[in-house]
C-alpha positions as CSV (number, residue, x, y, z in Angstrom):
1,M,0.0,0.0,0.0
2,T,1.4,3.4,-1.0
3,D,-0.9,5.9,0.7
4,T,0.4,7.6,3.9
5,A,-2.9,6.8,5.7
6,P,-3.9,3.2,5.1
7,D,-7.4,2.4,3.8
8,T,-9.8,1.2,6.5
9,V,-11.7,-2.1,6.0
10,L,-14.7,-3.1,8.1
11,V,-14.9,-6.8,8.8
12,T,-18.2,-7.9,10.3
13,G,-18.4,-10.8,12.8
14,A,-14.8,-10.3,14.0
15,T,-15.1,-13.1,16.5
16,G,-15.7,-15.7,13.7
17,F,-13.5,-18.3,12.1
18,I,-13.4,-16.8,8.6
19,A,-13.5,-13.2,9.7
20,Q,-10.4,-13.5,11.9
21,H,-8.4,-15.1,9.0
22,C,-9.6,-12.2,6.8
23,I,-8.4,-9.7,9.5
24,L,-5.0,-11.4,9.7
25,R,-4.5,-11.1,5.9
26,L,-5.7,-7.5,5.8
27,L,-3.3,-6.4,8.6
28,E,-0.4,-8.2,6.9
29,A,-1.3,-6.3,3.7
30,G,-1.1,-2.9,5.5
31,Y,-4.8,-2.1,5.9
32,R,-6.4,-0.5,9.0
33,V,-9.1,-2.9,10.2
34,R,-12.3,-2.3,12.1
35,G,-14.2,-5.3,13.2
36,T,-17.7,-5.7,14.5
37,A,-19.0,-7.8,17.4
38,R,-22.4,-7.9,19.1
39,S,-21.0,-6.3,22.3
40,T,-18.5,-3.7,23.3
41,G,-15.0,-4.2,24.7
42,R,-13.9,-7.0,22.5
43,T,-10.8,-5.3,20.9
44,G,-8.3,-6.6,23.4
45,E,-9.7,-10.1,23.4
46,I,-9.7,-10.5,19.6
47,A,-6.3,-8.8,19.3
48,A,-4.9,-11.4,21.7
49,V,-6.1,-14.2,19.4
50,L,-4.6,-12.6,16.3
51,L,-1.2,-11.5,17.7
52,P,0.5,-14.9,17.7
53,H,-0.3,-15.4,14.0
54,L,1.0,-12.0,12.8
55,S,4.4,-11.0,11.5
56,N,6.4,-8.7,13.7
57,A,5.7,-5.7,11.5
58,A,1.9,-6.3,11.5
59,R,2.0,-7.0,15.3
60,D,3.5,-3.6,15.9
61,R,0.6,-1.9,14.1
62,V,-2.2,-3.7,15.9
63,G,-2.6,-1.1,18.6
64,D,-3.1,1.7,16.0
65,D,-4.7,-0.2,13.1
66,F,-7.2,-2.6,14.7
67,A,-10.3,-2.0,16.7
68,V,-13.7,-3.7,17.3
69,V,-16.9,-1.8,17.5
70,A,-20.4,-2.9,18.6
71,A,-23.0,-3.7,15.8
72,D,-25.6,-6.4,15.7
73,L,-27.2,-7.9,12.6
74,T,-30.6,-7.8,14.3
75,S,-30.5,-4.0,15.0
76,D,-30.0,-0.8,13.1
77,N,-27.9,0.6,15.9
78,G,-24.1,1.0,15.3
79,W,-23.9,0.3,11.6
80,D,-23.6,3.9,10.4
81,A,-20.7,4.4,12.8
82,A,-19.2,1.1,11.9
83,V,-18.9,1.9,8.2
84,A,-17.9,5.6,8.6
85,G,-14.6,6.3,6.9
86,C,-14.2,2.7,5.4
87,R,-13.2,2.2,1.8
88,F,-14.2,-1.5,1.8
89,V,-16.4,-3.8,3.8
90,L,-16.1,-7.6,4.2
91,H,-19.5,-8.7,5.4
92,V,-18.6,-12.1,6.9
93,A,-21.0,-12.3,9.8
94,S,-24.0,-14.6,9.4
95,P,-25.7,-17.0,11.8
96,I,-24.4,-20.6,11.3
97,P,-26.1,-23.3,13.4
98,R,-24.5,-26.3,15.0
99,T,-27.9,-27.9,15.1
100,P,-31.1,-27.3,13.0
101,P,-33.2,-24.4,14.4
102,K,-36.7,-24.9,15.6
103,N,-37.9,-22.3,13.2
104,D,-36.3,-21.5,9.8
105,D,-36.8,-17.8,10.4
106,D,-34.4,-17.9,13.3
107,L,-31.7,-18.1,10.7
108,I,-33.3,-16.5,7.7
109,V,-34.4,-13.2,9.2
110,P,-31.1,-12.1,10.8
111,A,-29.1,-13.3,7.8
112,R,-31.3,-11.4,5.3
113,D,-32.0,-8.3,7.4
114,G,-28.4,-8.1,8.5
115,V,-27.0,-8.0,5.0
116,L,-29.5,-5.3,4.1
117,R,-28.5,-3.2,7.1
118,V,-24.8,-3.5,6.2
119,L,-25.4,-2.7,2.5
120,G,-27.7,0.2,3.3
121,A,-25.1,1.8,5.7
122,A,-22.3,1.1,3.3
123,N,-24.0,2.7,0.3
124,S,-25.1,5.8,2.4
125,A,-21.4,6.2,3.5
126,G,-20.0,5.8,0.0
127,V,-18.1,2.6,0.7
128,E,-16.4,1.6,-2.5
129,R,-17.1,-2.1,-2.4
130,V,-18.7,-4.7,-0.2
131,V,-17.5,-8.4,-0.4
132,L,-20.3,-10.6,1.0
133,T,-19.5,-14.1,2.4
134,S,-22.2,-16.3,0.9
135,S,-21.8,-20.1,0.5
136,V,-22.2,-22.9,-2.0
137,A,-25.4,-23.4,0.1
138,A,-26.8,-20.6,-2.1
139,V,-25.8,-22.5,-5.3
140,L,-26.7,-26.2,-5.4
141,Y,-29.2,-27.1,-2.6
142,G,-32.8,-28.1,-3.4
143,R,-31.5,-29.3,-6.8
144,D,-30.7,-32.6,-8.4
145,R,-26.9,-33.0,-8.3
146,D,-26.5,-34.6,-11.7
147,Q,-24.6,-31.6,-13.1
148,V,-21.6,-29.3,-12.5
149,F,-22.7,-26.1,-10.9
150,D,-21.3,-22.6,-11.6
151,E,-22.0,-19.1,-10.4
152,S,-25.1,-18.8,-12.6
153,E,-27.0,-21.4,-10.5
154,W,-29.1,-20.8,-7.4
155,S,-30.4,-23.1,-4.7
156,N,-34.1,-23.8,-4.8
157,V,-35.6,-22.5,-1.5
158,D,-39.0,-24.1,-2.3
159,D,-37.7,-27.6,-2.6
160,P,-38.5,-29.8,0.5
161,R,-34.9,-31.1,0.5
162,I,-33.4,-27.8,1.4
163,G,-32.6,-26.9,5.0
164,A,-32.9,-23.7,7.0
165,Y,-29.2,-22.8,6.7
166,E,-29.2,-23.2,3.0
167,K,-32.4,-21.2,2.7
168,S,-30.9,-18.4,4.9
169,K,-27.7,-18.1,2.7
170,T,-29.7,-18.2,-0.5
171,L,-32.3,-15.6,0.6
172,A,-29.7,-13.3,2.1
173,E,-27.5,-13.3,-1.0
174,R,-30.6,-12.8,-3.3
175,A,-31.6,-9.9,-1.1
176,A,-28.2,-8.4,-1.4
177,W,-28.2,-8.5,-5.2
178,D,-31.8,-7.2,-5.3
179,F,-30.9,-4.3,-3.0
180,I,-27.9,-3.2,-5.2
181,G,-30.0,-3.6,-8.3
182,S,-32.8,-1.5,-6.8
183,L,-30.4,1.5,-6.3
184,G,-29.9,1.9,-10.0
185,D,-27.9,5.1,-10.7
186,N,-27.9,5.9,-7.0
187,A,-25.7,2.9,-6.2
188,R,-22.4,4.2,-4.6
189,T,-21.3,0.7,-3.5
190,E,-20.2,-2.3,-5.6
191,L,-21.1,-5.8,-4.5
192,V,-19.1,-9.1,-4.8
193,T,-19.9,-12.4,-3.2
194,I,-17.6,-15.2,-2.2
195,N,-19.3,-18.6,-2.0
196,P,-17.1,-21.0,0.0
197,G,-17.7,-24.7,0.4
198,L,-17.1,-26.5,3.7
199,V,-14.3,-24.6,5.4
200,L,-11.5,-26.5,7.1
201,G,-8.0,-25.2,8.0
202,P,-6.4,-23.9,11.2
203,L,-8.3,-22.6,14.1
204,L,-7.0,-19.4,15.8
205,S,-8.7,-20.2,19.1
206,S,-10.9,-22.8,20.8
207,D,-14.0,-21.6,19.0
208,W,-14.3,-24.1,16.2
209,G,-17.7,-22.9,14.8
210,T,-19.8,-25.2,12.7
211,S,-17.0,-25.7,10.1
212,G,-15.0,-27.8,12.6
213,E,-17.7,-30.2,13.4
214,L,-16.7,-32.6,10.7
215,V,-13.1,-33.0,11.9
216,K,-14.1,-32.9,15.6
217,K,-16.7,-35.7,15.2
218,I,-14.3,-37.9,13.4
219,L,-11.5,-37.5,15.9
220,E,-13.9,-38.0,18.8
221,R,-15.5,-41.1,17.2
222,D,-19.0,-39.6,17.5
223,F,-19.8,-41.9,14.6
224,P,-19.0,-45.7,14.8
225,A,-18.1,-45.4,11.1
226,I,-18.1,-42.8,8.4
227,P,-21.3,-41.8,6.5
228,D,-21.4,-41.3,2.8
229,L,-21.2,-37.5,3.0
230,N,-19.5,-35.4,0.3
231,F,-18.6,-31.7,0.3
232,A,-16.6,-29.3,-1.8
233,M,-14.0,-28.2,0.8
234,V,-11.7,-25.3,1.1
235,D,-9.0,-24.0,3.5
236,V,-10.0,-21.0,5.6
237,R,-6.7,-19.2,4.6
238,D,-7.8,-19.6,0.9
239,V,-11.2,-18.2,1.7
240,A,-9.6,-15.1,3.3
241,S,-7.3,-14.6,0.3
242,A,-10.3,-14.8,-2.0
243,H,-12.1,-12.0,0.0
244,V,-9.1,-9.7,-0.1
245,A,-8.5,-10.3,-3.8
246,A,-12.2,-9.7,-4.6
247,M,-12.1,-6.5,-2.6
248,T,-9.6,-4.9,-5.0
249,F,-9.8,-6.7,-8.4
250,P,-11.5,-4.1,-10.6
251,M,-13.4,-6.6,-12.7
252,A,-14.9,-8.5,-9.7
253,A,-17.7,-6.0,-9.2
254,G,-21.1,-7.5,-9.6
255,K,-19.9,-11.1,-9.6
256,R,-20.2,-14.2,-7.5
257,Y,-17.2,-16.5,-7.0
258,I,-17.5,-20.2,-6.0
259,C,-14.6,-20.7,-3.6
260,A,-13.8,-24.4,-3.1
261,Q,-11.6,-27.4,-3.8
262,E,-13.2,-30.3,-5.7
263,N,-15.7,-32.6,-4.0
264,H,-14.2,-34.8,-1.3
265,S,-15.8,-37.5,0.8
266,M,-16.0,-37.5,4.6
267,R,-14.2,-40.9,4.4
268,A,-11.2,-39.2,2.5
269,V,-11.0,-36.8,5.5
270,A,-11.1,-39.7,7.9
271,R,-8.4,-41.6,6.1
272,I,-6.1,-38.6,6.3
273,L,-6.8,-38.2,10.0
274,A,-6.3,-41.9,10.7
275,E,-3.0,-41.9,8.8
276,H,-1.7,-38.9,10.8
277,F,-3.3,-39.2,14.2
278,D,-3.9,-43.0,14.9
279,G,-1.5,-44.0,17.7
280,R,-1.3,-40.4,19.0
281,G,-4.2,-40.7,21.3
282,F,-6.9,-41.1,18.7
283,K,-8.4,-44.1,17.0
284,V,-10.1,-42.8,13.9
285,P,-13.0,-44.8,12.2
286,T,-12.7,-45.2,8.5
287,S,-15.2,-47.9,7.6
288,N,-18.5,-47.1,5.8
289,L,-21.6,-46.2,7.8
290,P,-24.8,-47.3,5.9
291,G,-27.2,-44.5,5.1
292,F,-30.0,-45.9,7.1
293,L,-27.8,-45.9,10.2
294,M,-26.9,-42.2,9.6
295,R,-30.6,-41.4,9.5
296,V,-31.1,-43.3,12.8
297,I,-28.2,-41.4,14.4
298,A,-29.7,-38.1,13.2
299,L,-32.9,-38.8,15.2
300,W,-31.1,-37.9,18.4
301,D,-27.9,-36.2,17.1
302,R,-29.2,-32.8,15.8
303,T,-25.8,-31.9,14.4
304,A,-25.8,-35.1,12.3
305,R,-29.2,-34.0,11.0
306,L,-27.6,-31.0,9.3
307,G,-25.7,-33.5,6.9
308,L,-28.7,-35.5,5.7
309,N,-29.2,-33.3,2.6
310,D,-25.7,-34.3,1.5
311,L,-26.0,-38.0,2.2
312,G,-25.0,-40.0,-0.9
313,V,-24.7,-37.0,-3.3
314,H,-21.7,-34.9,-4.5
315,Q,-21.0,-31.2,-4.8
316,N,-19.5,-30.8,-8.2
317,L,-18.6,-27.2,-8.8
318,D,-16.9,-25.2,-11.6
319,T,-14.3,-23.0,-10.1
320,T,-12.9,-21.6,-13.3
321,R,-13.9,-18.0,-12.5
322,I,-12.1,-17.6,-9.2
323,R,-9.0,-19.4,-10.4
324,S,-8.6,-17.3,-13.6
325,E,-9.9,-13.9,-12.5
326,L,-8.5,-13.8,-8.9
327,S,-5.4,-15.9,-9.6
328,W,-6.6,-18.2,-6.8
329,T,-4.8,-21.5,-6.1
330,P,-6.3,-23.5,-3.2
331,R,-4.5,-25.7,-0.7
332,G,-5.1,-29.4,-0.9
333,L,-7.3,-31.6,1.3
334,R,-4.5,-33.1,3.3
335,E,-3.0,-29.7,4.3
336,M,-6.3,-28.2,5.4
337,T,-7.4,-31.3,7.3
338,I,-4.2,-31.8,9.3
339,A,-4.0,-28.0,10.0
340,M,-7.5,-28.1,11.5
341,A,-6.9,-31.2,13.5
342,D,-3.5,-29.9,14.9
343,S,-5.1,-26.6,15.9
344,M,-8.0,-28.4,17.6
345,I,-5.5,-30.4,19.7
346,E,-3.5,-27.2,20.4
347,H,-6.5,-25.3,21.6
348,G,-8.1,-28.1,23.6
349,V,-11.1,-28.6,21.4
350,V,-10.2,-32.4,21.2
351,T,-8.1,-34.2,23.7
352,P,-5.8,-37.2,22.9
353,K,-6.5,-40.2,25.2
354,P,-3.7,-42.0,27.0
């Protein structure tokens, strides 16, 4: 960066897994970063999480170039102040459940209304560009999986196979594009969306979010065997790099970017974990769990219930756009899997047995 005063970037949901990796990358690139959290007084706590992972030069700037302000997706309060003076916004915050909600609107309303609050405040303040964290959940759910999906595809929220989380991501992203379109010539802010797959990679703290459930459940043998679940996976560090690239690449405005490795099975993840961690306090299952047993387990394991829509089907995605336009090259499955497991052990999320 060449300006005397660095540009300020707002990152929403600064306590989250993806958001904190985005903040790390922005600080290393020389930006001033303002994060949001639902309550005040979080700057020191989040800075303490970030500091061990920063270079010395970036660490020296944290006191001057990083702060967290209060703003909640469910309230109008705080958003005008949060975006004031920002050139860019990374809107990462969105409710992600560890178990299915009792009511779909518990996820849909805050996700949809939150993105409209952020975009409205950003446009009023003249923010140059908002990069919205969407998901492949907004691309291929409620659809037959007999094709390769690209950014032109949308999940079908009226299909009975779609879950509350997939609905929330689809409706929130649709609302974002509709809002920008409704502004017409009055639009002061550009919009880009990043649509990640299942996010693995290193944790920065003991908060593993929903993304870590896959690795955590395998290491802790929550399943007696491995169900036929398949996901397009991606390393959190590559998701962060995609956000920062989309923030500044001129031709990204008005585009969606699918951000994922190719489809991988849960058994492939289990085999990597078994190879690396068996005999180190873990005994990782790798045999196949029949689909009917997965459905039985889901009757009492509400987290397992989240995976039923992916049982026995693949997530085949075309990632040509992000690779060619953002010069994006993702890490492989082995690296992201081992990094997540190692960090879970380091932060006490899972504990090796004697």
